[in-house]
C-alpha positions in Angstrom: -0.4 -0.3 -0.3 2.8 2.5 0.6 4.7 1.8 -2.3 1.3 2.9 -4.0 0.8 5.8 -2.9 4.4 6.9 -3.5 4.0 5.7 -6.8 0.7 8.1 -6.8 2.6 10.8 -5.1 5.4 10.5 -8.3 3.6 9.7 -11.3 0.9 12.7 -10.4 4.2 15.5 -9.4 5.1 14.9 -13.0 2.2 15.2 -14.7 1.8 18.2 -12.5 5.1 19.7 -13.6 4.7 19.0 -16.9 1.6 20.9 -16.8 3.5 23.6 -15.3 6.0 23.7 -18.0 4.4 23.5 -21.7 2.9 25.8 -23.2 0.8 23.2 -24.7 -1.4 20.3 -22.6 -3.7 17.9 -25.2 -6.0 15.1 -24.6 -6.0 12.3 -26.5 -7.1 9.0 -26.4 -5.0 5.9 -27.4 -7.8 3.6 -27.6 -6.9 0.5 -29.9 -3.7 2.0 -30.8 -1.3 -1.3 -30.7 1.9 -1.0 -28.4 4.4 -1.1 -31.1 2.3 1.9 -33.3 2.4 3.3 -29.8 6.0 3.1 -29.5 6.4 4.3 -32.4 4.6 7.9 -31.8 6.4 8.7 -28.7 9.8 7.7 -30.6 9.3 10.1 -33.5 7.6 12.5 -31.0 11.0 13.1 -29.1 11.4 16.3 -28.8 8.3 18.0 -29.5 6.1 16.7 -27.4 5.5 14.3 -24.3 3.3 11.8 -23.8 2.0 10.8 -20.4 0.0 7.8 -19.8 -1.7 7.2 -17.1 -5.0 6.3 -14.4 -7.3 8.8 -15.6 -8.6 9.4 -12.0 -5.1 10.8 -11.4 -4.7 12.7 -14.6 -7.8 14.4 -13.9 -5.8 15.3 -10.2 -2.6 16.8 -12.6 -4.8 19.1 -14.1 -7.3 20.3 -11.3 -4.6 20.9 -9.8 -2.3 22.9 -11.6 -5.8 24.3 -12.8 -6.1 26.7 -9.9 -2.8 28.3 -11.3 -3.5 28.4 -15.2 -6.7 29.7 -15.8 -9.0 27.5 -17.9 -6.9 24.3 -18.1 -9.6 22.3 -15.9 -11.3 22.2 -19.1 -9.9 18.9 -20.2 -11.3 17.3 -17.2 -14.2 16.1 -18.3 -12.8 15.1 -21.8 -10.6 12.3 -19.7 -12.1 8.9 -19.4 -11.1 6.4 -17.0 -9.4 4.4 -19.6 -6.7 4.9 -22.3 -6.9 8.2 -22.1 -3.2 10.1 -22.3 -2.3 13.4 -21.7 0.0 15.3 -24.4 2.8 18.3 -23.6 4.2 20.4 -26.1 5.2 24.5 -26.1 4.7 23.9 -30.2 1.9 25.6 -31.6 -1.8 23.1 -30.8 -2.5 23.6 -34.4 1.0 22.3 -35.8 0.8 19.8 -33.6 -2.5 18.2 -34.4 -0.9 18.0 -38.3 2.1 16.1 -36.5 -0.3 13.6 -34.8 -2.2 13.2 -38.1 1.0 12.5 -39.7 1.9 9.7 -37.1 -1.4 7.6 -38.3 -0.8 4.7 -40.0 -2.5 2.3 -41.9 -3.9 -1.4 -39.9 -5.9 -4.5 -41.6 -8.8 -5.1 -40.1 -9.3 -8.7 -38.0 -13.0 -8.5 -37.7 -15.3 -7.1 -35.4 -13.7 -3.4 -35.1 -15.8 -0.2 -36.2 -15.0 0.9 -39.4 -13.5 4.8 -39.5 -15.0 5.3 -42.7 -16.8 4.3 -45.4 -15.4 1.3 -46.9 -15.9 1.1 -51.0 -14.9 -1.3 -53.9 -14.7 -0.2 -57.1 -15.7 -2.3 -60.0 -13.3 -3.2 -62.1 -10.8 -5.8 -62.4 -8.1 -7.5 -59.5 -4.7 -9.2 -59.1 -6.0 -12.0 -58.3 -6.2 -15.7 -60.5 -8.9 -17.3 -60.5 -9.4 -19.8 -57.7 -10.9 -20.0 -54.3 -10.4 -16.6 -54.2 -13.6 -15.3 -56.2 -14.8 -18.0 -53.2 -13.6 -15.6 -50.2 -14.6 -12.6 -51.7 -18.6 -13.4 -52.5 -18.6 -14.4 -48.9 -17.5 -11.2 -47.6 -20.0 -9.8 -49.7 -18.5 -8.8 -53.3 -19.9 -9.0 -56.6 -17.0 -11.0 -58.3 -16.7 -13.5 -61.1 -14.3 -14.5 -63.6 -14.5 -12.8 -66.6 -11.6 -13.6 -69.6 -9.3 -15.2 -67.3 -9.5 -13.1 -64.5 -11.3 -12.1 -61.2 -13.3 -8.3 -62.0 -16.0 -6.4 -59.5 -18.7 -6.6 -61.2 -20.0 -3.3 -59.9 -19.5 -0.4 -57.6 -20.2 -2.5 -53.7 -20.1 -0.7 -50.1 -19.1 -3.4 -48.2 -19.2 -1.2 -44.6 -21.1 2.1 -43.5 -18.7 4.0 -41.5 -19.4 3.7 -37.4 -20.3 0.1 -38.5 -18.9 -3.0 -37.9 -16.3 -4.9 -39.8 -17.2 -8.4 -39.6 -14.4 -11.7 -40.4 -15.3 -12.2 -43.7 -15.2 -9.1 -45.1 -11.7 -8.3 -43.1 -9.9 -11.3 -44.9 -11.7 -10.1 -47.9 -9.9 -6.6 -47.7 -6.6 -8.3 -46.6 -6.7 -10.2 -49.4 -7.2 -6.9 -51.5 -4.8 -5.0 -49.2 -7.1 -2.4 -48.2 -6.2 -1.0 -44.8 -9.5 0.5 -43.2 -8.4 1.1 -39.6 -6.0 4.3 -38.6 -3.6 3.6 -36.0 -2.9 7.1 -33.7 -3.5 9.1 -31.2 -7.0 10.7 -31.3 -7.0 13.9 -30.2 -9.9 15.1 -28.4 -8.7 18.9 -27.2 -5.8 20.7 -27.0 -5.1 23.5 -24.6 -3.2 26.8 -24.7 -3.4 30.8 -23.2 -6.7 30.1 -21.4 -8.5 28.8 -25.1 -9.3 25.3 -25.3 -8.8 24.0 -29.2 -11.3 21.3 -29.8 -10.8 18.3 -32.7 -13.3 19.9 -34.8 -11.2 23.2 -34.4 -8.2 22.0 -34.9 -8.8 19.7 -38.3 -8.0 22.3 -40.8 -8.0 21.6 -44.4 -4.7 23.3 -45.8 -5.8 22.8 -49.8 -9.1 24.5 -48.8 -8.1 27.1 -46.1 -5.5 28.0 -49.5 -8.2 27.9 -51.7 -10.6 29.9 -50.0 -7.2 32.3 -49.0 -6.9 32.9 -52.8 -10.2 33.4 -53.5 -10.8 36.4 -50.5 -8.0 38.1 -52.3 -9.1 38.0 -55.5 -13.1 39.7 -54.4 -11.4 42.0 -52.0 -8.9 43.6 -55.0 -12.5 43.4 -56.8 -14.1 45.5 -54.0 -10.8 48.1 -54.2 -10.7 48.9 -57.7 -14.4 49.4 -57.9 -14.4 51.5 -55.0 -11.4 53.2 -55.7 -9.2 52.2 -52.4 -5.9 52.8 -52.7 -3.6 49.4 -51.9 -0.7 49.0 -52.8 -1.5 45.6 -55.2 -4.9 47.9 -56.1 -2.9 50.8 -57.2 -1.5 49.2 -60.2 -5.0 48.2 -61.7 -6.6 51.8 -60.3 -4.0 53.6 -62.5 -5.0 51.7 -65.6 -8.7 52.7 -65.5 -7.5 56.3 -65.0 -5.2 55.7 -68.5 -7.5 54.3 -70.0 -10.4 56.9 -68.9 -7.7 60.0 -69.7 -7.1 58.6 -73.4 -10.7 57.8 -74.4 -11.7 61.7 -72.8 -9.2 63.0 -74.9 -10.0 61.4 -78.1 -14.1 62.0 -77.2 -12.5 65.5 -77.1 -10.8 65.7 -79.5 -7.3 66.8 -77.6 -4.7 65.9 -79.1 -1.4 64.3 -76.9 1.1 62.2 -78.1 -0.5 59.0 -77.3 -3.9 60.1 -78.7 -2.8 61.7 -81.9 -2.5 58.8 -83.5 -6.3 58.2 -83.0 -7.2 61.6 -83.4 -5.9 60.6 -86.9 -7.5 57.4 -87.7 -10.6 59.3 -85.9 -10.4 61.5 -88.7 -9.1 59.7 -91.5 -12.4 57.3 -91.1 -15.0 60.2 -91.0 -13.0 62.1 -93.5 -13.6 58.9 -95.5 -17.5 58.3 -93.9 -18.1 62.1 -95.5 -16.3 61.5 -98.8 -18.4 58.0 -99.8 -21.9 60.4 -98.8 -20.8 63.1 -100.7 -19.9 60.8 -104.0 -23.3 59.1 -103.3 -25.2 62.3 -103.2 
């Protein structure tokens, strides 16, 4: 019992010290994460973040203890479950840390009985299998497989498993044979805390491609608005000067004011008018 209390006290101190010295603290789930993958992730995060695995009750105690000095930290307590929850502590920006964790996720084969994290759909077409017992295995998994032209083919698209449904053993076996690994192994972020702000997973998950596209679109719209409203900025001034120049040239031509830039246009205009007048006079 004395040993247990000593371990608890020491572990609580380690957690509290890490919470106090880290700019960013996150709660992550390690449920279903194989030990080998966990150790690989911990190794890859060396120097970037520390992962603390402990009892949920002890993690809550550490958050409560440090939360008395760090306003808002206690918000993470409600996200701590009694098992398979860990703390991640880092000085890296929470969005950058989240991207790092996502990049370190790996694909695993299903064995059967797991919950599918996404829709599993098999597209129609030829497979790399030679005719044989594999056709029966695929059909048992629910795939419309047959032999055509000496090749095993999937005759039409098939949604094998919907997101959130259990992957049956027969389907898991077929997916493995087809080298499709539906499971994702990695630290599953619940939320991260930085400077009094709580960032949940939905906020941390940023689609970089969409964000860049949105920024480019917003930039184009802002530039268009600046030009239309005659608002000068380093970007809009070129377009505004171009419009002003074009308008000035048009006005000079309309008012028949010769300048170095308009004299050719005025001569062309006069030539066209003279030709039209000559034609009209000749017709008369």
